[in-house]
TIMAR-21502 format. One record per residue (C-alpha): residue number from 1; x, y, z. Coordinates in steps of 0.05 Angstrom, whole numbers, plus 5000, padded with zeros to 4 digits. Layout:
BEGIN
{NUM {X Y Z}};
...
This chain:
BEGIN
{1 {5246 8023 9776}};
{2 {5276 8055 9836}};
{3 {5347 8081 9846}};
{4 {5352 8025 9897}};
{5 {5339 7977 9852}};
{6 {5377 8007 9794}};
{7 {5443 7966 9794}};
{8 {5467 8009 9732}};
{9 {5451 8078 9761}};
{10 {5533 8082 9782}};
{11 {5548 8057 9723}};
{12 {5519 8101 9677}};
{13 {5543 8159 9716}};
{14 {5617 8129 9715}};
{15 {5606 8137 9633}};
{16 {5582 8199 9634}};
{17 {5642 8223 9679}};
{18 {5683 8192 9631}};
{19 {5652 8236 9576}};
{20 {5669 8292 9616}};
{21 {5737 8276 9623}};
{22 {5749 8267 9553}};
{23 {5715 8332 9539}};
{24 {5768 8363 9594}};
{25 {5823 8331 9549}};
{26 {5804 8347 9483}};
{27 {5793 8430 9519}};
{28 {5863 8426 9545}};
{29 {5888 8392 9473}};
{30 {5857 8456 9440}};
{31 {5897 8497 9487}};
{32 {5959 8460 9477}};
{33 {5944 8470 9390}};
{34 {5925 8541 9399}};
{35 {5994 8557 9444}};
{36 {6041 8521 9395}};
{37 {6052 8471 9466}};
{38 {6048 8395 9427}};
{39 {6119 8390 9411}};
{40 {6150 8420 9477}};
{41 {6160 8353 9499}};
{42 {6201 8299 9440}};
{43 {6202 8233 9482}};
{44 {6148 8190 9504}};
{45 {6151 8161 9565}};
{46 {6092 8126 9589}};
{47 {6110 8109 9674}};
{48 {6161 8170 9680}};
{49 {6130 8221 9642}};
{50 {6079 8235 9691}};
{51 {6135 8276 9737}};
{52 {6151 8336 9694}};
{53 {6222 8354 9703}};
{54 {6240 8378 9788}};
{55 {6298 8408 9781}};
{56 {6346 8454 9740}};
{57 {6391 8396 9709}};
{58 {6320 8367 9686}};
{59 {6300 8429 9651}};
{60 {6363 8444 9615}};
{61 {6356 8378 9582}};
{62 {6281 8379 9563}};
{63 {6298 8446 9533}};
{64 {6356 8427 9505}};
{65 {6318 8362 9471}};
{66 {6269 8416 9442}};
{67 {6323 8453 9412}};
{68 {6337 8401 9368}};
{69 {6276 8400 9324}};
{70 {6259 8445 9268}};
{71 {6200 8482 9301}};
{72 {6252 8504 9352}};
{73 {6305 8531 9300}};
{74 {6257 8553 9258}};
{75 {6204 8586 9295}};
{76 {6220 8597 9365}};
{77 {6297 8608 9372}};
{78 {6277 8671 9413}};
{79 {6256 8631 9470}};
{80 {6281 8633 9541}};
{81 {6276 8572 9593}};
{82 {6217 8606 9629}};
{83 {6179 8610 9560}};
{84 {6194 8537 9547}};
{85 {6167 8519 9611}};
{86 {6105 8553 9602}};
{87 {6083 8511 9533}};
{88 {6118 8442 9560}};
{89 {6063 8445 9622}};
{90 {6001 8440 9568}};
{91 {6035 8389 9540}};
{92 {6055 8359 9604}};
{93 {5983 8373 9632}};
{94 {5955 8349 9567}};
{95 {5991 8286 9576}};
{96 {5975 8267 9654}};
{97 {5899 8275 9638}};
{98 {5893 8228 9574}};
{99 {5952 8182 9633}};
{100 {5893 8193 9685}};
{101 {5831 8170 9638}};
{102 {5858 8104 9639}};
{103 {5857 8104 9718}};
{104 {5787 8133 9719}};
{105 {5765 8076 9669}};
{106 {5797 8012 9696}};
{107 {5794 8025 9767}};
{108 {5715 8029 9772}};
{109 {5713 7976 9712}};
{110 {5747 7917 9761}};
{111 {5693 7941 9821}};
{112 {5635 7939 9776}};
{113 {5655 7869 9745}};
{114 {5666 7848 9828}};
{115 {5597 7873 9839}};
{116 {5564 7831 9786}};
{117 {5534 7905 9756}};
{118 {5553 7889 9684}};
{119 {5533 7833 9645}};
{120 {5576 7797 9592}};
{121 {5541 7837 9542}};
{122 {5557 7903 9569}};
{123 {5629 7884 9597}};
{124 {5654 7865 9527}};
{125 {5635 7933 9491}};
{126 {5661 7978 9550}};
{127 {5732 7935 9547}};
{128 {5719 7951 9470}};
{129 {5716 8028 9492}};
{130 {5782 8028 9540}};
{131 {5814 7994 9482}};
{132 {5793 8050 9444}};
{133 {5815 8117 9499}};
{134 {5891 8066 9487}};
{135 {5894 8070 9418}};
{136 {5868 8149 9421}};
{137 {5928 8156 9464}};
{138 {5982 8114 9407}};
{139 {5946 8163 9363}};
{140 {5968 8225 9409}};
{141 {6043 8202 9409}};
{142 {6049 8184 9329}};
{143 {6011 8266 9317}};
{144 {6062 8285 9353}};
{145 {6127 8248 9322}};
{146 {6099 8281 9252}};
{147 {6128 8346 9283}};
{148 {6200 8326 9310}};
{149 {6239 8316 9241}};
{150 {6220 8361 9191}};
{151 {6143 8405 9197}};
{152 {6148 8455 9253}};
{153 {6086 8426 9281}};
{154 {6042 8364 9277}};
{155 {6013 8341 9215}};
{156 {5939 8360 9205}};
{157 {5927 8299 9173}};
{158 {5948 8264 9235}};
{159 {5917 8317 9283}};
{160 {5843 8303 9253}};
{161 {5854 8230 9256}};
{162 {5874 8242 9333}};
{163 {5812 8295 9342}};
{164 {5764 8248 9304}};
{165 {5774 8187 9352}};
{166 {5768 8227 9409}};
{167 {5694 8247 9386}};
{168 {5679 8176 9366}};
{169 {5705 8161 9437}};
{170 {5664 8211 9466}};
{171 {5594 8193 9431}};
{172 {5600 8125 9443}};
{173 {5616 8136 9527}};
{174 {5551 8173 9526}};
{175 {5515 8128 9473}};
{176 {5515 8071 9521}};
{177 {5512 8105 9582}};
{178 {5443 8132 9551}};
{179 {5422 8061 9523}};
{180 {5423 8034 9601}};
{181 {5376 8095 9624}};
{182 {5314 8052 9648}};
{183 {5250 8071 9641}};
{184 {5202 8082 9578}};
{185 {5215 8132 9526}};
{186 {5153 8158 9479}};
{187 {5143 8186 9416}};
{188 {5134 8153 9348}};
{189 {5196 8126 9318}};
{190 {5200 8105 9243}};
{191 {5263 8077 9203}};
{192 {5262 8153 9183}};
{193 {5275 8172 9247}};
{194 {5331 8129 9251}};
{195 {5367 8144 9193}};
{196 {5359 8224 9200}};
{197 {5391 8222 9273}};
{198 {5443 8176 9250}};
{199 {5462 8224 9181}};
{200 {5463 8285 9237}};
{201 {5515 8244 9275}};
{202 {5559 8237 9222}};
{203 {5557 8303 9196}};
{204 {5579 8326 9262}};
{205 {5635 8276 9273}};
{206 {5653 8289 9193}};
{207 {5653 8377 9220}};
{208 {5703 8364 9278}};
{209 {5753 8326 9230}};
{210 {5747 8382 9183}};
{211 {5751 8432 9232}};
{212 {5821 8395 9259}};
{213 {5848 8407 9187}};
{214 {5829 8481 9195}};
{215 {5865 8475 9264}};
{216 {5925 8438 9231}};
{217 {5933 8488 9178}};
{218 {5919 8554 9222}};
{219 {5869 8564 9172}};
{220 {5831 8601 9216}};
{221 {5874 8657 9216}};
{222 {5867 8679 9150}};
{223 {5799 8699 9110}};
{224 {5777 8735 9175}};
{225 {5714 8756 9146}};
{226 {5632 8735 9140}};
{227 {5596 8714 9102}};
{228 {5641 8736 9044}};
{229 {5704 8695 9037}};
{230 {5761 8740 9008}};
{231 {5715 8776 8978}};
{232 {5665 8730 8956}};
{233 {5619 8672 8961}};
{234 {5662 8624 8922}};
{235 {5728 8647 8925}};
{236 {5783 8648 8877}};
{237 {5837 8598 8894}};
{238 {5799 8537 8922}};
{239 {5835 8487 8867}};
{240 {5909 8522 8849}};
{241 {5940 8456 8876}};
{242 {5955 8391 8835}};
{243 {5935 8341 8843}};
{244 {5868 8376 8852}};
{245 {5855 8326 8920}};
{246 {5905 8351 8953}};
{247 {5871 8425 8958}};
{248 {5821 8391 9009}};
{249 {5870 8381 9061}};
{250 {5928 8421 9047}};
{251 {5902 8491 9021}};
{252 {5884 8537 9078}};
{253 {5836 8574 9028}};
{254 {5804 8500 9010}};
{255 {5798 8481 9076}};
{256 {5760 8535 9109}};
{257 {5710 8536 9056}};
{258 {5699 8465 9057}};
{259 {5686 8477 9142}};
{260 {5640 8532 9129}};
{261 {5604 8494 9070}};
{262 {5590 8437 9122}};
{263 {5575 8479 9178}};
{264 {5512 8512 9130}};
{265 {5499 8442 9100}};
{266 {5487 8421 9183}};
{267 {5443 8488 9194}};
{268 {5396 8471 9132}};
{269 {5399 8389 9148}};
{270 {5373 8409 9220}};
{271 {5323 8459 9193}};
{272 {5292 8413 9144}};
{273 {5290 8363 9212}};
{274 {5251 8408 9250}};
{275 {5201 8424 9190}};
{276 {5188 8356 9172}};
{277 {5177 8342 9249}};
{278 {5131 8396 9260}};
{279 {5075 8377 9210}};
{280 {5093 8305 9230}};
{281 {5064 8316 9303}};
{282 {5112 8359 9329}};
{283 {5168 8364 9385}};
{284 {5130 8311 9433}};
{285 {5175 8251 9475}};
{286 {5232 8238 9443}};
{287 {5242 8291 9386}};
{288 {5238 8345 9444}};
{289 {5315 8334 9424}};
{290 {5312 8367 9358}};
{291 {5295 8436 9379}};
{292 {5353 8431 9433}};
{293 {5402 8409 9381}};
{294 {5381 8461 9331}};
{295 {5385 8519 9387}};
{296 {5455 8489 9393}};
{297 {5473 8487 9318}};
{298 {5456 8557 9328}};
{299 {5493 8574 9372}};
{300 {5555 8536 9347}};
{301 {5547 8573 9286}};
{302 {5554 8641 9317}};
{303 {5621 8618 9359}};
{304 {5652 8602 9298}};
{305 {5628 8662 9260}};
{306 {5663 8699 9325}};
{307 {5723 8660 9328}};
{308 {5739 8672 9254}};
{309 {5725 8758 9257}};
{310 {5764 8763 9322}};
{311 {5817 8721 9294}};
{312 {5810 8664 9341}};
{313 {5830 8676 9409}};
{314 {5846 8622 9448}};
{315 {5779 8625 9493}};
{316 {5738 8628 9430}};
{317 {5770 8580 9399}};
{318 {5767 8532 9453}};
{319 {5685 8548 9465}};
{320 {5680 8532 9392}};
{321 {5709 8459 9392}};
{322 {5681 8432 9462}};
{323 {5615 8458 9435}};
{324 {5625 8416 9378}};
{325 {5633 8354 9430}};
{326 {5567 8373 9460}};
{327 {5531 8384 9400}};
{328 {5555 8307 9380}};
{329 {5544 8286 9441}};
{330 {5465 8317 9439}};
{331 {5462 8292 9369}};
{332 {5481 8214 9399}};
{333 {5431 8210 9457}};
{334 {5379 8233 9403}};
{335 {5394 8173 9372}};
{336 {5404 8127 9430}};
{337 {5335 8152 9455}};
{338 {5305 8141 9390}};
{339 {5327 8058 9395}};
{340 {5302 8059 9466}};
{341 {5229 8072 9438}};
{342 {5238 8027 9376}};
């Protein structure tokens, strides 16, 4: 099929662009979290909130609203207005990008409908992604609201929900785009390959959610050694909270330990997939994704270790989060291509 006759090519470019835009929002969201800027805007104004404060009176009003929440009184009472403007920018920019995503989706979507590039079977799932994006915005405000009355930061539970939803939106965009790619995909594909690829996607998404708990509890700020953690492979204190289930979500030691263990499990799983595929025919055709996935997993582990050992500098931490999304994107592209063979 030539590019001239490929009516879905603009749709694919648009979907990949949307995925890149989601990744940008995630990166800015990571900076917002790491600079503790997420609570600087204490209200949700879907339309008027696009415009930042433009004069001294408006800045004073925003700063005064921030002074009413626990984060200011407990942690940031030293702040000047200039300090507040810095954290305000990151939260405002994060929200601005999230709003823009709706327009970047909706305008081309309507154009493609009028051009009849989208069949009914494609238009409805794409509109479902638009709804998922809107739900993600609602989750964002639900997350922020958790830190406005009693906590000095957002709830790690809500942060995990927000980031996991973003990862699902990201991989869904890539999956649909990849599924629309014309041409044949070569390779021998069995049910085993489909299941193992789906498990890999699920494991990476699960790890992204676990990483959100690490971020929400600032768990990476402690236990900054590797491979030992608090002087041991399995540290003491993993189940000190009662009831025991709380440790998996509220104990910084346990949360970081779980994040490490999932990483080791993913490395072992990828190594097993590479070993079995090498025995069963090599990495030609669609299975060429596997060596790339193995390389990115190793890079992600190295970046995670570097982030930990250097006590979570913003640059490394944001890179670690972004690469996790890229890994999820590669994994879902592999699964999409497997389905195209099947």
